[in-house]
N, C-alpha and C positions, 0 to 999 in steps of 0.2 A: 142433537135434537136429546142428548145426553150427557150435558154440562150438569155440573153442582149447580146451586143456585147462587148469586152475585152478590158478594157482600159491599155495603157500601163505602167506596173510598179505594177500591182494589183496581186491580187491573186485571182481565181475563181476554183470554181468544175468544171472538166472538164470532167469526165466521171464516171457514176452510175451502176453497176452491182446490181440492188434492185433485181433480181430473181435468183441469185446463179448462179451456174455454171449446167453444165450437170452432173458433178461427186456428187454435193450436192446443194440443196436450200440453205443450212445454209452458203457456200461459197460468201458471199456478197462482196463485194469490193469497194471503194470510191477512184475517184482520182484527186489531186488537181494539180493546175497548176501555176506557175508564171513566167516569163520572166525575173527578176532580183532575188539578194538574199534579202531574206523577211524572218526577226527572228519571228519566230510563238509562241513562248513562253508568254502564257496567253490567246491565241486565242482558240474558240471553233466552233464546228460545230457541230449543233444538231438539231434535227428535233422537232416541234409545238408539238407533245404528248409527248416529253420526251424519247424516243427511237429510234436511239443511241443518245446522247448527250458526244460527243466527246473530249477532252483536248488536245490541239496539243501543238507542241515543237518542238524546233531544225530551222534549216535552211531550208529552200525551195528556190530552181533554180531550174527549170525546172518542172519536174514532181514531185508529192511527194504522194506516194501509202499508204491507209489505208485498212488494211485486217481486216476483223471480226474473231474473236475468234484464231486463227491461223496464220502463214507464209502460209498455204497451199492453202489459198481462190482464188490465182493469183501465180499459181506453175513457172511460166513464168519470175517473176521479184521479188526481194526482198521486202518486206514491210519495210514502214520507218517508220509504227505505228501500233502496235494492237489494236482494240477496242471490245468492246461488245454492245449488243445491236441492234437488228435485223432492218428493214425495210419493211415495209407493202408492201404488193403485190398489195394494192388499190390504193396506191399513200401516199405522205408526201410534206408537206413542210420544207426542208432544208433551214438551215439559216448559213453563215460561218461569225465570228463575231471576231474583233481585241481586242487586249488587252484593249483599250477604251472603248468597248461597241458598236464600231460603227458597222452595218450589212455591210458587205466586197462585199459579192454576196449571193444570194437565190433562191432557186427554189421552186416555189410554185403549186403544184404538188397534193395538198391534195385530190382534186377529180379526180385522177388516172394521172399514169404516160404519158407524152405526147412523148416518147421515150425508144425504147427498146422493147423485147420480151419475153414472158417467154416461150413459145415455142422454140425458134428455141435458146435461150439463149444470142439473139442480146444487147447490154447493150444501156446503154442510153447515147447518147456523144454530146457534142459541136459540132456543125459543121457550125460556121464562120473561116473563116481563120484569123491567126493571120498577122497583118500588121503593122509594123513598122515603125514610119516617120522618115524622115532622121533629125538627130541634126545640127543647126545652132550656127556655133560659132561668138561672139560678134566680129567685126571688126572697125578698124577707121573710121570714116564715110566717107573718100576719098575712101575707100577701098572697093570693093565689097562684099558681102556674100559671104562666103566659104562653103560648103557642108562636112560634115563630114559623112562618109559611117558607117554605123556599121554594123558589122558581128556577127551572130547568133552562138553563138557557144552550142552543145550539153550539156544537164546538166545528172546528175544522174551518173556522174562518183565520186567514193567513195574512200577516205582510205579503207583497209576491214581488214588489220593485220599489226603490227608492234610488231618488237623484238628488243628490246634495250639493253638487255643485255643475250648476246647466251653464249654458252659453247666456250673456247676456246677464241682465240683474238676479240676482237670488231670489231677493223679495217677491218677485212675480215670476220665476218660473222653476224653482224648486217643486216637488211634489212626491208625494206617496200613493203606493199602489196598494188596496188590497183584495184579497181575493177571495170567492164563496167556493169550497173545494166540495161543499152539498150538492144533491141533485134536487133540490127544492129551496122556495125564494127563502131569506132570512132578513129580518127585518132589526137592526142596529140600533135600534132607537136607545138612546142613555148608554150604548158603549161608550170608553173613553180612550183617545188614542193620546199617548205620552212621549215625550223626549225624555232623555237621563240625562243628556249630558248639560254644563252649561247652566244657562237661564233655564229650566227646563219648564215646559208649558203643556197645559191636558186642554182634550179638545174634545168636547161632547159630539158623537154620532147622532144623525137623525136621517136615516137613509134605509131604503130598501134594497136587498141586492139580491138580483136573478140567481138560479142555479146556474153554478158554473160561470159566473158573471164577477167583473170586477168594479172597484170603487174609487178613483182617482180625487186625491184630496189634493188640494194648490195649498202653498204656504198662504197666498192673500188670501184664503178663505179662513184657513186654520189656525194660521199665527205663529204654528212650531217652524222653529229655524232649527236647519239643519246644519251643524258644523261641520265644515269641509276637512277639518283636521281629526277627525272621528268621533261619533252619536251611538245611541242607543234609540230601541222604538221599543212599547210594550202596550198591549192590546189588552185590556181587561172588559170582561161584562159586568151590568148594573149590581150583581154578586160581588162585585171586588175580586173576581178569579184571573188571574192572568190568563187569556188564551194564546198569545204567542208572544213571542220577543225576540227583535233581531239587534246586534251590534255591529258596526261598520268603524275600519280604521279609517287612512288619510284618504280623500278622493281625488281622483284627477278630473278634470273640465270636461264637461260632458260626456262622464261614464256614470251609467247606474250599477246599481248594487241589485243582484236578480236572484229570486228562488231558483235552485234547481232540481232533480230529483232525489241528490243528494247532499248537497251543500248549496252553500250561498257563495258569488261569484260575482265578479267586474266585468262588463261588457260594453263594447262603444255603439251598440245597436240598442236605442231607447225604442222601449215598445209598451208604451201605456194605454192600456185599455187591453192589449192583447197578450197572446202568450208569448213568454221572455224567449230570447234568441241570445246563444252565446259566440260573441263575433271569436273567429278562430285566426291564429295567426296562418300565413299562406306557410308550408313546406315545400322542400326541394324533394323530388322524386328520385330514390337510390336505385337504378339499374343493376341488379345484380348479374356480375359478369358468367359467361357459360362456359363449359371445358368440353373438348370431344378427343377422342385418340386419333393420329396423323392417320393418313392412308400410307400403302406401301410405299406408291410414288412419291409421297412426300418426305417418307422414310429415308429413302436411296437419293431424293434430291438434297436432302441436308449432309449424307455421308460424302458426294460429291464434291457439295460445297466446303467443307472442312476438310477434305482432302488438298483441294487445291489451293488453300488457304493457307494448310501446313506446307505444302510444299513451296509456294509463295515466300513463306516468312522464312523457309530453308534455303531457300536460294541467296537471300537476302544476306547471310552469315560468312564472315570471312573463310572459316575450315571449309565450307563447299566451295567457296571459289579457289581455295589452293587446291582443293581435291579434284577438282575439274581439269584445271592446267596441267597439272601431272599425269592425269587419263590423255588427255588431248596430247601433251607431249610425247608420251609413248608409243600413241601411234605414227605421231608423223615422224621418229626415228625409226621405225621398222617400213615405215614405207620408203626412207631414204636407203635403209640399208639393202632390201630389197632390188631398186633402182641399180643401186652400185653392182650388186652382184651377176645383174643382166648386163652390164655395160662390159666388165672387166671380160666374164666367159662367154 
């Protein structure tokens, strides 16, 4: 509630859940906002004390959600990025820095948060309204200035899953899935989906998508051909603004390309109209070995065994055999000598 005014075309820190949620104090999250498409590659959001320090990436157009540790901090919306590092409940200075090193937005709350409540879990929010000024088009001197009205369309409409190489005929079984990340219904009338490789084609949408809902677009309906060797898709609103895009490489048969909390990946589990599932390979469990000290009885047994083994090895040597014969011969000589004495005397 103490943020500076929003400049049209900028990226700002829009909301901060520095206190976590009722479920867990560790479920912290931060929301950014931009009223146009901005590439966040090379950007960073960091606190003065070094925690958190979040390296950003991808395209922002509308709301961009950062969740701490996992995608469960804000269960109502999928995260655009997962980060580590906690926010201090006593306050932080947060700075949003672009790829050139310029500070784009900042929150100076090192001496205490100026919004939000740790008891009620109310978040710290930007309170100023976003006002978009009309754009003026240059006209010849003799003509009057014309005003072009600009409609603001919802963001957070994304590609969620793509099936380029299905089982059976591609022309009948290929599909594209779009997901509405907003908590309200969105009208996609006159929005365009376009592929980028080969003989590209655009398809105009005429659908309404419920909150956190899915829209499945089949090739037989759109006419968009997804090249199995690699392709790309672009989603634009009626202002011709790019809202989302995705590119994929060579596709294996019956594997779909899915959005996860941090990246895109291939999976063998197809989930049209449902939450994505990553198929994981089976792994062998490695059981660590356990060591302990030997008991006195075990130590004595080891010593005895070693002694017997040593005697056994020694008894088999030629030197030991000769030595043993010499001793036996001496004993026999003494016995014979004593018997002879007894005989003669």
